[in-house]
A tleap script that builds the chain and sets N, CA, C and O, in Angstrom:
source leaprc.protein.ff14SB
mol = sequence {
  NMET LYS LEU PHE ARG LEU GLY ILE SER LEU
  CYS SER LEU PHE LEU THR CYS VAL ALA PHE
  ALA ALA GLU THR PRO PRO PRO SER GLY SER
  SER LEU THR THR ASN PRO VAL PHE GLU THR
  ASN CYS ALA LYS CYS HIE GLY LYS ASN ALA
  GLU GLY ARG HIE PHE GLY GLY PRO SER LEU
  VAL SER GLU LYS ALA ALA ALA ILE PRO VAL
  ASP HIE LEU ARG SER ILE ILE THR ASN GLY
  LYS GLY HIE MET PRO ARG TYR THR GLY LYS
  LEU THR ASP ALA GLU ILE ASP THR LEU VAL
  GLN GLN ILE LYS ALA LEU ASN THR CLYS
}
set mol.1.N position { -10.761 -40.151 24.115 }
set mol.1.CA position { -9.860 -40.102 23.939 }
set mol.1.C position { -8.882 -39.699 22.556 }
set mol.1.O position { -7.787 -39.143 22.476 }
set mol.2.N position { -9.700 -40.184 21.654 }
set mol.2.CA position { -8.683 -40.162 20.695 }
set mol.2.C position { -9.422 -38.853 20.147 }
set mol.2.O position { -8.524 -38.153 19.678 }
set mol.3.N position { -10.327 -38.375 20.033 }
set mol.3.CA position { -10.579 -37.179 19.625 }
set mol.3.C position { -10.224 -36.604 20.493 }
set mol.3.O position { -10.243 -35.522 19.906 }
set mol.4.N position { -9.847 -36.325 21.577 }
set mol.4.CA position { -9.274 -35.221 22.671 }
set mol.4.C position { -7.662 -34.903 21.710 }
set mol.4.O position { -7.309 -33.828 21.226 }
set mol.5.N position { -7.067 -35.976 21.677 }
set mol.5.CA position { -5.638 -35.856 21.032 }
set mol.5.C position { -5.961 -35.259 19.972 }
set mol.5.O position { -5.494 -34.121 20.015 }
set mol.6.N position { -6.657 -35.485 18.813 }
set mol.6.CA position { -7.122 -35.267 17.238 }
set mol.6.C position { -7.235 -33.306 17.572 }
set mol.6.O position { -6.350 -32.546 17.181 }
set mol.7.N position { -8.433 -32.844 18.309 }
set mol.7.CA position { -8.652 -31.843 18.681 }
set mol.7.C position { -7.261 -30.535 19.331 }
set mol.7.O position { -7.264 -29.331 19.072 }
set mol.8.N position { -5.909 -31.507 20.440 }
set mol.8.CA position { -5.112 -30.779 20.620 }
set mol.8.C position { -4.777 -30.880 19.576 }
set mol.8.O position { -5.222 -29.982 18.861 }
set mol.9.N position { -3.922 -31.861 18.891 }
set mol.9.CA position { -3.124 -31.661 17.511 }
set mol.9.C position { -3.509 -31.266 16.405 }
set mol.9.O position { -2.875 -31.551 15.389 }
set mol.10.N position { -4.895 -30.352 16.369 }
set mol.10.CA position { -5.285 -29.824 15.281 }
set mol.10.C position { -5.119 -28.032 15.723 }
set mol.10.O position { -5.139 -27.071 14.954 }
set mol.11.N position { -4.946 -28.048 17.323 }
set mol.11.CA position { -4.836 -26.647 17.942 }
set mol.11.C position { -3.841 -25.932 17.661 }
set mol.11.O position { -3.922 -24.727 17.422 }
set mol.12.N position { -2.740 -26.629 17.660 }
set mol.12.CA position { -0.956 -26.814 17.818 }
set mol.12.C position { -0.999 -26.359 16.030 }
set mol.12.O position { -0.360 -25.394 15.611 }
set mol.13.N position { -1.808 -27.187 15.186 }
set mol.13.CA position { -0.957 -26.893 14.072 }
set mol.13.C position { -1.973 -25.561 13.819 }
set mol.13.O position { -1.574 -24.537 13.264 }
set mol.14.N position { -2.776 -25.670 14.109 }
set mol.14.CA position { -3.425 -24.039 13.916 }
set mol.14.C position { -2.800 -22.714 14.107 }
set mol.14.O position { -2.731 -21.764 13.328 }
set mol.15.N position { -2.093 -22.944 16.048 }
set mol.15.CA position { -0.972 -22.410 16.732 }
set mol.15.C position { 0.162 -22.183 15.530 }
set mol.15.O position { 0.191 -21.083 14.979 }
set mol.16.N position { 1.084 -23.213 15.131 }
set mol.16.CA position { 1.802 -23.048 14.458 }
set mol.16.C position { 1.683 -22.081 13.173 }
set mol.16.O position { 2.558 -21.285 12.831 }
set mol.17.N position { 0.349 -22.303 12.465 }
set mol.17.CA position { 0.536 -21.839 11.853 }
set mol.17.C position { -0.104 -20.379 11.758 }
set mol.17.O position { 0.096 -19.847 10.666 }
set mol.18.N position { -0.598 -19.865 12.380 }
set mol.18.CA position { -0.802 -18.804 13.099 }
set mol.18.C position { 0.489 -17.618 13.025 }
set mol.18.O position { 0.501 -16.505 12.498 }
set mol.19.N position { 1.321 -18.203 13.623 }
set mol.19.CA position { 2.519 -17.437 14.396 }
set mol.19.C position { 3.550 -17.736 13.348 }
set mol.19.O position { 4.508 -16.963 13.350 }
set mol.20.N position { 3.556 -18.721 12.429 }
set mol.20.CA position { 4.191 -18.084 11.237 }
set mol.20.C position { 3.845 -17.117 9.925 }
set mol.20.O position { 4.431 -16.441 9.079 }
set mol.21.N position { 3.002 -17.361 10.175 }
set mol.21.CA position { 2.130 -16.271 9.608 }
set mol.21.C position { 2.125 -14.485 9.883 }
set mol.21.O position { 1.992 -13.568 9.072 }
set mol.22.N position { 2.288 -14.470 11.087 }
set mol.22.CA position { 2.616 -13.294 11.978 }
set mol.22.C position { 4.104 -12.694 11.633 }
set mol.22.O position { 4.496 -11.530 11.724 }
set mol.23.N position { 4.897 -14.026 11.149 }
set mol.23.CA position { 5.948 -13.817 11.659 }
set mol.23.C position { 6.710 -13.352 9.405 }
set mol.23.O position { 7.788 -12.844 9.097 }
set mol.24.N position { 5.737 -13.754 8.595 }
set mol.24.CA position { 6.093 -13.777 7.115 }
set mol.24.C position { 5.580 -12.015 6.946 }
set mol.24.O position { 4.532 -11.377 7.053 }
set mol.25.N position { 6.679 -11.805 6.699 }
set mol.25.CA position { 6.406 -10.715 6.202 }
set mol.25.C position { 5.802 -10.523 4.470 }
set mol.25.O position { 6.233 -11.296 3.615 }
set mol.26.N position { 5.294 -9.974 4.286 }
set mol.26.CA position { 4.268 -9.669 3.433 }
set mol.26.C position { 4.860 -9.865 1.522 }
set mol.26.O position { 5.494 -8.812 1.447 }
set mol.27.N position { 4.957 -10.298 0.583 }
set mol.27.CA position { 5.507 -10.458 -0.774 }
set mol.27.C position { 6.161 -9.016 -0.764 }
set mol.27.O position { 5.844 -8.096 -0.011 }
set mol.28.N position { 7.357 -8.994 -1.972 }
set mol.28.CA position { 7.794 -7.941 -1.551 }
set mol.28.C position { 6.987 -7.054 -3.109 }
set mol.28.O position { 7.366 -5.979 -3.572 }
set mol.29.N position { 6.008 -7.783 -3.551 }
set mol.29.CA position { 5.671 -7.500 -4.500 }
set mol.29.C position { 4.232 -6.611 -3.875 }
set mol.29.O position { 3.459 -5.942 -4.561 }
set mol.30.N position { 4.191 -6.747 -3.006 }
set mol.30.CA position { 2.608 -6.070 -2.549 }
set mol.30.C position { 3.270 -4.504 -2.282 }
set mol.30.O position { 4.405 -4.045 -2.410 }
set mol.31.N position { 1.813 -3.870 -1.793 }
set mol.31.CA position { 2.376 -2.736 -1.794 }
set mol.31.C position { 2.526 -2.274 -0.418 }
set mol.31.O position { 2.167 -2.827 0.621 }
set mol.32.N position { 3.302 -0.823 -0.651 }
set mol.32.CA position { 3.144 -0.534 0.866 }
set mol.32.C position { 2.398 -0.134 1.842 }
set mol.32.O position { 2.708 -0.266 3.026 }
set mol.33.N position { 1.129 0.500 1.340 }
set mol.33.CA position { 0.203 1.074 2.151 }
set mol.33.C position { -0.638 -0.625 2.030 }
set mol.33.O position { -1.823 -0.315 2.162 }
set mol.34.N position { -0.607 -1.620 1.917 }
set mol.34.CA position { -1.270 -2.355 1.906 }
set mol.34.C position { -0.788 -3.730 2.943 }
set mol.34.O position { -1.548 -4.672 3.169 }
set mol.35.N position { 0.966 -3.590 3.637 }
set mol.35.CA position { 1.229 -4.127 4.070 }
set mol.35.C position { 1.211 -3.745 5.642 }
set mol.35.O position { 1.576 -2.648 6.065 }
set mol.36.N position { 0.826 -4.602 6.291 }
set mol.36.CA position { 0.085 -5.037 7.490 }
set mol.36.C position { 0.753 -3.895 8.888 }
set mol.36.O position { 0.267 -3.029 9.615 }
set mol.37.N position { 2.127 -4.537 8.689 }
set mol.37.CA position { 3.182 -3.410 8.777 }
set mol.37.C position { 3.415 -2.508 8.914 }
set mol.37.O position { 4.095 -2.229 9.901 }
set mol.38.N position { 2.989 -1.468 7.991 }
set mol.38.CA position { 2.984 -0.477 7.680 }
set mol.38.C position { 1.697 -0.419 8.353 }
set mol.38.O position { 1.710 0.122 9.459 }
set mol.39.N position { 0.576 -0.869 7.914 }
set mol.39.CA position { -0.915 0.160 8.442 }
set mol.39.C position { -0.224 -0.081 9.979 }
set mol.39.O position { -0.477 0.827 10.771 }
set mol.40.N position { 0.226 -0.677 10.257 }
set mol.40.CA position { 0.215 -0.706 12.414 }
set mol.40.C position { 1.285 0.220 12.748 }
set mol.40.O position { 1.003 1.011 13.648 }
set mol.41.N position { 2.736 0.335 12.110 }
set mol.41.CA position { 3.489 1.051 12.919 }
set mol.41.C position { 4.000 2.173 12.158 }
set mol.41.O position { 4.750 2.941 12.761 }
set mol.42.N position { 3.759 2.382 11.067 }
set mol.42.CA position { 4.381 3.731 10.463 }
set mol.42.C position { 3.109 4.802 9.509 }
set mol.42.O position { 3.314 5.950 9.115 }
set mol.43.N position { 1.998 4.098 9.356 }
set mol.43.CA position { 0.604 5.059 9.213 }
set mol.43.C position { -0.228 5.872 9.859 }
set mol.43.O position { -1.266 6.455 9.547 }
set mol.44.N position { 0.327 5.810 10.675 }
set mol.44.CA position { -0.503 7.140 12.003 }
set mol.44.C position { 0.443 8.425 11.649 }
set mol.44.O position { 0.142 9.561 11.283 }
set mol.45.N position { 1.740 7.783 11.909 }
set mol.45.CA position { 2.361 9.104 11.398 }
set mol.45.C position { 2.772 9.377 9.448 }
set mol.45.O position { 2.480 10.521 9.101 }
set mol.46.N position { 3.152 8.809 8.712 }
set mol.46.CA position { 3.356 8.931 7.185 }
set mol.46.C position { 1.820 9.240 6.820 }
set mol.46.O position { 1.531 10.133 6.025 }
set mol.47.N position { 0.890 8.468 7.434 }
set mol.47.CA position { -0.191 8.819 6.489 }
set mol.47.C position { -0.927 7.444 5.419 }
set mol.47.O position { -0.493 7.173 4.300 }
set mol.48.N position { -2.075 6.741 6.085 }
set mol.48.CA position { -2.684 5.876 5.214 }
set mol.48.C position { -1.822 5.274 3.667 }
set mol.48.O position { -1.628 4.090 3.395 }
set mol.49.N position { -1.483 6.268 2.969 }
set mol.49.CA position { -1.591 6.281 1.113 }
set mol.49.C position { -0.210 6.982 1.415 }
set mol.49.O position { 0.126 7.608 0.409 }
set mol.50.N position { 1.053 7.153 2.806 }
set mol.50.CA position { 2.689 7.199 2.594 }
set mol.50.C position { 3.142 8.525 2.185 }
set mol.50.O position { 4.236 8.929 1.791 }
set mol.51.N position { 1.812 9.204 2.416 }
set mol.51.CA position { 2.330 10.405 1.671 }
set mol.51.C position { 2.400 11.961 2.739 }
set mol.51.O position { 2.205 13.145 2.465 }
set mol.52.N position { 2.756 11.281 3.959 }
set mol.52.CA position { 2.672 12.607 4.739 }
set mol.52.C position { 1.756 13.000 5.759 }
set mol.52.O position { 0.806 12.292 5.426 }
set mol.53.N position { 1.328 13.680 6.855 }
set mol.53.CA position { 0.621 14.043 7.389 }
set mol.53.C position { 1.104 15.285 7.713 }
set mol.53.O position { 2.136 15.509 7.081 }
set mol.54.N position { 0.835 16.038 8.319 }
set mol.54.CA position { 1.391 17.856 9.157 }
set mol.54.C position { 1.331 17.113 10.416 }
set mol.54.O position { 0.720 16.199 10.970 }
set mol.55.N position { 2.524 18.190 10.637 }
set mol.55.CA position { 2.891 17.656 12.216 }
set mol.55.C position { 3.022 16.186 12.491 }
set mol.55.O position { 2.781 15.699 13.596 }
set mol.56.N position { 3.465 15.409 11.308 }
set mol.56.CA position { 3.788 13.931 11.338 }
set mol.56.C position { 5.151 13.339 10.567 }
set mol.56.O position { 6.280 13.791 10.373 }
set mol.57.N position { 4.716 12.553 10.353 }
set mol.57.CA position { 6.453 11.936 9.430 }
set mol.57.C position { 5.980 12.789 8.173 }
set mol.57.O position { 5.008 13.497 7.910 }
set mol.58.N position { 7.320 12.313 7.425 }
set mol.58.CA position { 6.793 13.101 6.011 }
set mol.58.C position { 6.951 12.580 5.147 }
set mol.58.O position { 7.871 11.764 5.213 }
set mol.59.N position { 6.318 12.670 4.016 }
set mol.59.CA position { 5.782 11.555 2.803 }
set mol.59.C position { 7.264 10.640 2.423 }
set mol.59.O position { 8.376 11.150 2.560 }
set mol.60.N position { 7.118 9.648 2.080 }
set mol.60.CA position { 7.220 8.211 1.983 }
set mol.60.C position { 7.666 8.487 -0.183 }
set mol.60.O position { 8.622 8.022 -0.804 }
set mol.61.N position { 6.563 9.343 -0.685 }
set mol.61.CA position { 6.598 9.615 -1.957 }
set mol.61.C position { 6.512 11.066 -2.249 }
set mol.61.O position { 5.662 11.952 -2.331 }
set mol.62.N position { 8.039 10.861 -2.392 }
set mol.62.CA position { 8.964 11.904 -2.923 }
set mol.62.C position { 10.156 12.080 -3.575 }
set mol.62.O position { 10.789 11.103 -3.975 }
set mol.63.N position { 10.695 13.646 -3.796 }
set mol.63.CA position { 11.981 12.691 -4.282 }
set mol.63.C position { 12.742 13.191 -3.122 }
set mol.63.O position { 13.849 13.487 -3.571 }
set mol.64.N position { 12.712 13.412 -1.971 }
set mol.64.CA position { 13.731 13.364 -0.966 }
set mol.64.C position { 13.778 11.733 -0.353 }
set mol.64.O position { 14.795 11.265 0.160 }
set mol.65.N position { 12.390 10.915 -0.520 }
set mol.65.CA position { 12.508 9.742 0.068 }
set mol.65.C position { 13.584 9.172 -0.925 }
set mol.65.O position { 14.757 8.985 -0.600 }
set mol.66.N position { 12.889 8.829 -2.585 }
set mol.66.CA position { 13.446 8.961 -3.707 }
set mol.66.C position { 15.458 8.599 -3.308 }
set mol.66.O position { 16.169 7.617 -3.516 }
set mol.67.N position { 15.638 9.539 -2.875 }
set mol.67.CA position { 17.220 10.019 -3.085 }
set mol.67.C position { 18.088 9.200 -1.536 }
set mol.67.O position { 19.279 9.129 -1.232 }
set mol.68.N position { 16.986 8.756 -0.935 }
set mol.68.CA position { 17.587 8.053 0.686 }
set mol.68.C position { 18.701 6.727 0.053 }
set mol.68.O position { 18.496 5.809 -0.741 }
set mol.69.N position { 19.404 6.973 0.501 }
set mol.69.CA position { 19.792 5.232 0.005 }
set mol.69.C position { 19.785 3.909 0.836 }
set mol.69.O position { 20.504 3.574 1.778 }
set mol.70.N position { 19.021 3.420 0.368 }
set mol.70.CA position { 18.977 2.270 0.924 }
set mol.70.C position { 19.023 1.456 2.678 }
set mol.70.O position { 18.305 1.344 3.672 }
set mol.71.N position { 20.482 1.015 2.141 }
set mol.71.CA position { 21.083 1.197 3.339 }
set mol.71.C position { 20.936 2.134 4.862 }
set mol.71.O position { 20.762 1.678 5.992 }
set mol.72.N position { 21.129 4.153 4.270 }
set mol.72.CA position { 19.950 5.106 4.674 }
set mol.72.C position { 18.552 4.802 5.306 }
set mol.72.O position { 17.960 5.098 6.344 }
set mol.73.N position { 18.365 4.232 4.428 }
set mol.73.CA position { 17.096 4.199 4.936 }
set mol.73.C position { 16.644 3.096 5.983 }
set mol.73.O position { 15.851 3.151 6.924 }
set mol.74.N position { 17.464 2.036 5.461 }
set mol.74.CA position { 17.080 1.027 6.577 }
set mol.74.C position { 17.756 1.315 8.009 }
set mol.74.O position { 17.471 0.580 8.954 }
set mol.75.N position { 18.706 2.451 8.177 }
set mol.75.CA position { 19.037 2.634 9.415 }
set mol.75.C position { 18.279 3.352 10.050 }
set mol.75.O position { 18.170 3.304 11.275 }
set mol.76.N position { 17.262 4.592 8.833 }
set mol.76.CA position { 16.645 5.703 10.127 }
set mol.76.C position { 15.230 4.566 10.507 }
set mol.76.O position { 14.585 4.986 11.467 }
set mol.77.N position { 14.811 3.550 10.049 }
set mol.77.CA position { 13.780 2.791 10.567 }
set mol.77.C position { 14.432 1.679 11.696 }
set mol.77.O position { 13.862 1.282 12.712 }
set mol.78.N position { 15.741 1.310 11.235 }
set mol.78.CA position { 16.345 0.461 13.193 }
set mol.78.C position { 16.264 1.120 14.063 }
set mol.78.O position { 16.122 0.755 15.230 }
set mol.79.N position { 16.337 2.184 13.672 }
set mol.79.CA position { 17.869 3.269 14.376 }
set mol.79.C position { 16.864 4.614 15.419 }
set mol.79.O position { 17.149 5.285 16.411 }
set mol.80.N position { 16.108 4.540 14.878 }
set mol.80.CA position { 14.950 5.770 14.665 }
set mol.80.C position { 15.782 7.229 14.476 }
set mol.80.O position { 16.854 7.070 15.059 }
set mol.81.N position { 15.716 8.714 13.842 }
set mol.81.CA position { 15.705 9.489 13.583 }
set mol.81.C position { 15.172 10.374 13.898 }
set mol.81.O position { 14.078 10.357 13.332 }
set mol.82.N position { 15.335 11.785 14.913 }
set mol.82.CA position { 14.756 12.633 14.840 }
set mol.82.C position { 13.380 12.305 16.157 }
set mol.82.O position { 13.497 11.967 17.335 }
set mol.83.N position { 12.042 12.602 15.257 }
set mol.83.CA position { 10.808 12.322 16.396 }
set mol.83.C position { 10.395 10.371 15.563 }
set mol.83.O position { 9.467 9.647 15.924 }
set mol.84.N position { 11.424 10.048 14.475 }
set mol.84.CA position { 10.857 8.576 14.539 }
set mol.84.C position { 11.271 7.989 14.938 }
set mol.84.O position { 12.451 7.856 14.614 }
set mol.85.N position { 10.550 6.816 16.327 }
set mol.85.CA position { 11.181 6.002 17.074 }
set mol.85.C position { 11.918 5.010 16.459 }
set mol.85.O position { 11.594 4.906 15.276 }
set mol.86.N position { 13.039 4.014 16.901 }
set mol.86.CA position { 13.551 2.992 16.863 }
set mol.86.C position { 12.106 1.754 16.663 }
set mol.86.O position { 10.974 1.873 17.132 }
set mol.87.N position { 12.671 0.591 15.796 }
set mol.87.CA position { 12.299 -0.203 15.138 }
set mol.87.C position { 12.960 -0.907 15.570 }
set mol.87.O position { 12.399 -1.987 15.391 }
set mol.88.N position { 14.233 -1.144 16.277 }
set mol.88.CA position { 14.912 -2.379 16.656 }
set mol.88.C position { 14.708 -3.360 17.675 }
set mol.88.O position { 14.379 -2.731 18.681 }
set mol.89.N position { 14.733 -4.413 17.889 }
set mol.89.CA position { 13.432 -5.779 18.440 }
set mol.89.C position { 11.751 -5.209 18.511 }
set mol.89.O position { 11.030 -5.615 19.422 }
set mol.90.N position { 11.344 -4.461 17.705 }
set mol.90.CA position { 9.884 -4.542 17.417 }
set mol.90.C position { 9.652 -5.468 15.878 }
set mol.90.O position { 9.099 -6.563 15.774 }
set mol.91.N position { 10.074 -4.897 15.121 }
set mol.91.CA position { 10.142 -5.285 14.122 }
set mol.91.C position { 11.328 -6.865 13.243 }
set mol.91.O position { 12.313 -7.201 13.899 }
set mol.92.N position { 11.167 -7.319 12.414 }
set mol.92.CA position { 12.366 -8.022 12.195 }
set mol.92.C position { 12.909 -7.326 11.392 }
set mol.92.O position { 12.619 -6.160 11.123 }
set mol.93.N position { 14.261 -8.377 10.656 }
set mol.93.CA position { 15.492 -7.666 10.167 }
set mol.93.C position { 14.301 -7.989 8.156 }
set mol.93.O position { 14.507 -7.377 7.108 }
set mol.94.N position { 13.598 -8.716 8.316 }
set mol.94.CA position { 12.490 -9.146 7.203 }
set mol.94.C position { 11.692 -7.947 6.907 }
set mol.94.O position { 11.703 -7.284 5.870 }
set mol.95.N position { 10.819 -7.723 8.252 }
set mol.95.CA position { 10.196 -6.791 7.512 }
set mol.95.C position { 10.401 -5.657 7.490 }
set mol.95.O position { 9.805 -5.064 6.591 }
set mol.96.N position { 11.526 -4.587 8.645 }
set mol.96.CA position { 12.333 -3.953 8.271 }
set mol.96.C position { 12.911 -3.868 6.297 }
set mol.96.O position { 12.727 -2.908 5.549 }
set mol.97.N position { 13.476 -4.960 6.007 }
set mol.97.CA position { 14.111 -4.808 4.475 }
set mol.97.C position { 12.431 -4.902 3.540 }
set mol.97.O position { 12.374 -4.644 2.338 }
set mol.98.N position { 11.343 -5.258 4.263 }
set mol.98.CA position { 10.092 -5.503 3.021 }
set mol.98.C position { 9.851 -4.005 3.234 }
set mol.98.O position { 9.480 -3.632 2.121 }
set mol.99.N position { 9.855 -3.038 3.968 }
set mol.99.CA position { 9.946 -1.808 4.451 }
set mol.99.C position { 10.611 -1.189 3.396 }
set mol.99.O position { 9.756 -0.547 2.785 }
set mol.100.N position { 11.795 -1.043 2.826 }
set mol.100.CA position { 12.628 -1.008 2.515 }
set mol.100.C position { 11.816 -0.780 0.948 }
set mol.100.O position { 11.347 0.097 0.223 }
set mol.101.N position { 12.000 -1.994 1.023 }
set mol.101.CA position { 11.790 -2.113 -0.843 }
set mol.101.C position { 10.352 -1.489 -1.001 }
set mol.101.O position { 10.294 -0.870 -2.063 }
set mol.102.N position { 9.827 -1.472 -0.684 }
set mol.102.CA position { 8.433 -1.322 0.051 }
set mol.102.C position { 8.220 0.587 -0.606 }
set mol.102.O position { 7.329 1.124 -1.265 }
set mol.103.N position { 9.718 1.181 0.081 }
set mol.103.CA position { 9.230 2.825 -0.200 }
set mol.103.C position { 9.697 2.576 -1.017 }
set mol.103.O position { 8.972 2.653 -2.009 }
set mol.104.N position { 10.842 2.212 -1.231 }
set mol.104.CA position { 11.619 2.094 -2.821 }
set mol.104.C position { 10.917 1.636 -3.778 }
set mol.104.O position { 11.074 2.106 -4.905 }
set mol.105.N position { 10.179 0.829 -3.588 }
set mol.105.CA position { 9.388 0.626 -4.754 }
set mol.105.C position { 8.008 1.799 -5.372 }
set mol.105.O position { 7.523 1.974 -6.490 }
set mol.106.N position { 7.800 2.278 -4.318 }
set mol.106.CA position { 6.800 3.409 -4.437 }
set mol.106.C position { 7.834 4.769 -5.016 }
set mol.106.O position { 7.278 5.839 -5.263 }
set mol.107.N position { 8.596 4.698 -5.111 }
set mol.107.CA position { 8.832 6.024 -5.875 }
set mol.107.C position { 9.828 5.612 -7.150 }
set mol.107.O position { 10.537 6.454 -7.701 }
set mol.108.N position { 9.801 4.573 -7.444 }
set mol.108.CA position { 10.564 4.329 -8.958 }
set mol.108.C position { 9.201 4.163 -9.701 }
set mol.108.O position { 9.372 4.456 -10.884 }
set mol.109.N position { 8.130 3.863 -9.489 }
set mol.109.CA position { 6.861 4.116 -10.139 }
set mol.109.C position { 6.419 5.666 -11.366 }
set mol.109.O position { 5.294 5.764 -11.856 }
savepdb mol mol.pdb
quit
């Protein structure tokens, strides 16, 4: 019986760690293109390297992207614009903030 309880406790601990890891955005120093949120939600339109795709999303590594104010970029991701879908309710505020920081970081190199 003790072994069973230990197994249940370890399982609960594992599931808690997995849930926490899924909700924790990557460190702000990490790259946009290696961010799992970008890879899952953005790369299909903006490309694996964020350089845009023909008939897809525009490049996120450009003078135009660099000129977008942080608040406007956050609004575009949150509310959508044109063909860009809204990510309210799909991404957390922290995930959206991380994407914005990483997009801006791409354009300051």
